[in-house]
C-alpha positions as CSV (number, residue, x, y, z in Angstrom):
1,M,-40.9,-10.7,1.1
2,K,-38.8,-11.9,4.3
3,K,-36.0,-14.0,2.2
4,K,-36.2,-11.2,-0.2
5,F,-35.2,-8.6,2.1
6,A,-32.8,-10.9,4.0
7,F,-30.7,-11.8,0.4
8,V,-30.7,-7.9,0.1
9,A,-29.5,-7.1,3.6
10,I,-26.8,-10.1,3.5
11,L,-25.7,-8.6,-0.1
12,T,-25.4,-5.1,1.0
13,L,-23.6,-6.2,4.1
14,A,-21.1,-8.2,1.8
15,L,-20.7,-5.3,-0.5
16,G,-19.7,-3.1,2.2
17,L,-17.0,-5.4,3.2
18,V,-15.5,-6.0,0.2
19,S,-15.4,-2.1,-0.7
20,T,-14.0,-1.4,2.7
21,A,-11.1,-4.2,2.2
22,S,-10.5,-2.8,-1.2
23,A,-10.1,1.0,0.1
24,G,-6.9,2.5,0.1
25,N,-4.2,0.6,2.4
26,V,-2.4,3.9,3.3
27,D,-4.0,6.1,5.8
28,S,-3.7,10.0,5.6
29,S,-0.3,10.3,7.6
30,C,1.3,8.2,4.9
31,S,1.4,4.8,6.7
32,F,0.5,1.4,6.8
33,R,0.3,-0.7,10.0
34,G,2.1,2.2,12.0
35,K,5.3,1.9,9.1
36,R,5.5,5.7,7.5
37,L,6.1,4.5,4.0
38,Y,8.9,7.0,3.2
39,G,12.5,6.8,4.1
40,K,15.5,4.2,3.9
41,V,13.9,1.2,2.2
42,Q,15.2,-2.9,2.0
43,V,14.1,-5.2,-0.4
44,V,13.9,-8.7,1.4
45,N,12.6,-12.2,0.1
46,S,11.3,-12.7,3.9
47,F,10.2,-11.2,6.9
48,P,9.2,-8.1,5.6
49,D,7.2,-5.2,7.2
50,I,5.1,-4.4,3.9
51,K,4.3,-6.6,1.2
52,A,4.0,-4.3,-2.2
53,Q,2.9,-5.0,-5.5
54,V,3.8,-2.8,-8.3
55,V,0.9,-1.7,-10.6
56,R,0.6,0.5,-13.6
57,S,-2.9,2.0,-12.2
58,F,-5.0,2.5,-9.2
59,P,-2.2,2.2,-6.7
60,D,-2.3,2.9,-2.8
61,L,1.0,4.9,-2.9
62,K,3.0,6.5,-5.9
63,V,6.7,6.1,-5.1
64,Q,9.6,8.2,-6.5
65,K,13.0,6.6,-6.2
66,V,15.1,8.8,-4.5
67,K,19.2,9.0,-4.2
68,S,18.9,11.1,-0.7
69,F,16.7,13.1,0.9
70,P,13.7,10.6,1.3
71,D,11.9,12.9,3.6
72,R,7.9,13.2,2.2
73,C,5.3,10.4,2.0
74,G,6.4,8.2,-1.5
75,K,9.9,9.1,-1.7
76,W,12.1,6.0,-1.2
77,Q,16.0,5.5,-0.8
78,F,16.6,1.9,-1.5
79,V,19.4,0.8,0.8
80,D,21.3,-2.7,1.2
81,S,21.7,-2.1,5.4
82,F,19.7,0.3,7.9
83,P,16.3,0.7,6.8
84,D,13.1,2.1,8.1
85,F,11.2,-0.3,7.0
86,K,11.5,-3.9,4.4
87,V,9.8,-4.3,1.5
88,Q,9.0,-7.6,-0.1
89,F,7.8,-7.3,-3.9
90,V,4.7,-9.8,-4.6
91,D,2.6,-10.6,-7.3
92,S,-0.5,-11.4,-5.4
93,F,-1.8,-10.7,-2.1
94,P,0.1,-7.4,-1.8
95,D,-0.5,-5.0,1.5
96,I,-0.1,-2.3,-0.5
97,K,-0.2,-1.8,-4.3
98,I,2.5,0.8,-5.7
99,Q,3.1,2.8,-8.9
100,Y,6.8,4.2,-9.5
101,V,6.9,7.7,-10.6
102,D,9.5,10.6,-11.4
103,S,7.5,13.2,-9.5
104,F,4.5,13.8,-7.2
105,P,5.1,10.9,-5.6
106,G,2.4,10.0,-2.2
107,R,-1.1,9.3,-1.8
108,P,-2.9,9.8,-5.2
């Protein structure tokens, strides 16, 4: 009986940790680790502020590419210099998952 209870307790704890780890990585203020997720973005191959994976479903953030006024959550203006943050696009182990949209950017 004790072995069964211990197994159930460990399994519940493990599932709780997995669900917490897979929860959205973008907080309610539209930031990740103190970096706001809107503004001018520079794509880099090394030393990024954020590693992002582009997905088609279940994103942490919906991103709209804009030419000017990247002033709201999810609006990104891609630049070559003087960025607000740097992003590296990866295929695995991302910090956040993004989905490109034409309208209604931000947290899903």
